[in-house]
C-alpha positions, 0 to 999 in steps of 0.5 A: 227567044226560048232556050232549053237547058237540061240534065246538067246535074249540078251538085253532089257529095264529094266524088259523086258530082258529075258536072264538070263544065261550069265555065261552058254553061256560064258562057251560055248564060253570058251570051243570053244576057247579051241577047238584044233582039227581044225577050228571052225565056230560059227553061231549065228543063229538069235535072238542072240540079242533082239532089239525089247525089247529095246525102243530106243537108244540115239543119237550116239549109237545103240541097240547093243552098249547099250547091249554090255555096260551092266556090267552083259554081259561083261565077256560073250562078252569078251570071244566071242571076244577072240574066234573070234580073235583066229586062224581058228575061225570065227563068222557068224551072221544070222538075226532073227525076233527079231534082224532084225535090224542087217541087215537094220541098218549098225551102228549095223553091224559096232559096232559088227565088231569093237568089233571083235564079228562078222566076217560076216552077212548073211541071211543063212549059208551053209557049205560043209564037205568032208571025202574021196569021201563022201560029206555032206551039212549043211544048216542053217537059223533062221526059222522065215520064216516058221512062218506066224506071224513072216515072214519078206518079206524084211529084208532091210525095217525097216517098214516090221514088222510082227504081232509077232513084234507088239505082242512084241512091243505093248503088252508084252514089255508094260506089263512086266516092270510093274511087280506087277500090283496088290498086289500079282499079278505079270505079269512081266514074261509074256515074258517067257510063252511058247508057246506064244499062252498060254499067255491068259491061263497064265494070267487067271491062275495068276488071278485065283490063286491070287484070291484064295490066297486073299480069303484064306488069308483074309476070309477063314483063319480068319474065321477058326481062329475065329471058333477055338477061339469060340470052345475053349471059349465054352469049357472053359465056359462049364468046368468052369460051371462044365457041363459034355460036350465034346470039339466039343459039348460045344456050349450050353453056347454060342448059339448065336455064334453057330447060327452065325457060322451055318448060315455062313456055310449054306450061304457058301455052298449055294453060292458055289452051285450057282457058280457051277451051273453058271459055268456048264451052262456057260461052256456048252453054250461056248462049244455049241457056239464053236461047232457051228462055228467048232472051236473045230474041227480045229487042233491047230496050232503049230509053231514047227510042222509047221516048221518041216513040211516045213523043211521036204518038203525042205529035200525031194527036194520039196521046196527051203530054204526061205532064201537061194533059190540058195542052191539046196534043194536036196543037203542039208543033215543037216538042222539047224534052231531055232525060235521055242525055242523047241530043237529037232533032227529028222532023215528023210529017203528019198525014195532012202534010204538016211538019212537026219537030221533036228535039232532045236537049241532051245534057251537060255531062261527060259520058263514057261510051263503049268502043270496040277494041282490037283483038275482040276484047271487052269494049273500052269506054272512052270519055266524051263531053256532051254539052248541048242546048236548044234555041227556038225563035222567030226568024222572019215569018218562020219558026226556027228550032236549033240544037247547039253543042259546045265541043270540049276535049275530054281527058282519057283515064285509060290503062296502057292496055286500053290505050294500045288496043283502042288506038286509032279507034277512039273518036277524035277529040275537039281542040281546046277552045272550040266555039259552039256550033250548030248541030242540027236545025229545022224551020217551020 
């Protein structure tokens, strides 16, 4: 049995840590410890730790030791240690783009080995399975080498920092700890936005719905309350004067107030009309400008699609694996990667009729996904946990590849306006205590 876990992103400075599922990951390690059918190899396939979210370690320590010392992770790492100490058990650590330091910093490797958490460190992982005369090769690497913004040319060079490194270090890590940057405007969840290219849209959505909430709370609601009080007062005055009037027609006794509310209503409608015209004009000008430089016609870049396309080329034997160029590409039957945080399992058929499998191990994080609200407003970003891993094992005379997920309900941090406009459009949350379930599988 080989199990692949990636992109848990454990660790970080206060306010930067995005890992929220130590109990669920501990349960997986416990399950592997109790596996009785034979040898088990656990592959931590990159970004298991998130060293980019930790500013610096004090003298005499390192970023791995800081993370291991956190009390909320004590049970999870203890179970991982017990698993690794068992017979026919092994843990292999592959570096990703968020934990590249595990390769160039020998202190971190020594820390993880001394704690009996990791046996081997490698750029990539390859295993051979055999049943009779049939043999299969399973290959794994993190997958950031398929992403130009996160490609690392030399893992031994601590100064080799791709663009994605600086996005985390100089942008998201500086924003997240501040949390509530204005009253009711919380940007601490910026690290959970998925995909990362949606961050500008998420920030705009946050500001928009925060502004709507402020206008509603401090202008619209008080105005409606004042108008209701005015109507009641006018009705009481009319009744006290024995005038035969209706509730919505009792304004003759308070003509000045009635004129004031009428003026406010006309002014509000005129303001809305001006802003509507301004919005339409600006939107048309922006669309014309984009069309002039042909940006709208360019296909939108997707790291997940780009990664799958490059893996397809490898499985067709057209290119070598980036982190394991010595592995014959035509011999790979199952290609496992992570990095994109998007779990998937896809079967491919080669020209000779043989099938191959490419599988993405997903992540162990809470993500913010955009949902189209009512009234065509900006997207509402809804929380959803994505906790997945991959099993590969022999079953009778076949090789079985399985993608598993651990359903977990996510608390929604939405404003009242967002909840109202996204009502009945938010995806349903799984019940608490749901058991792990098989998401996709393939048999070769």
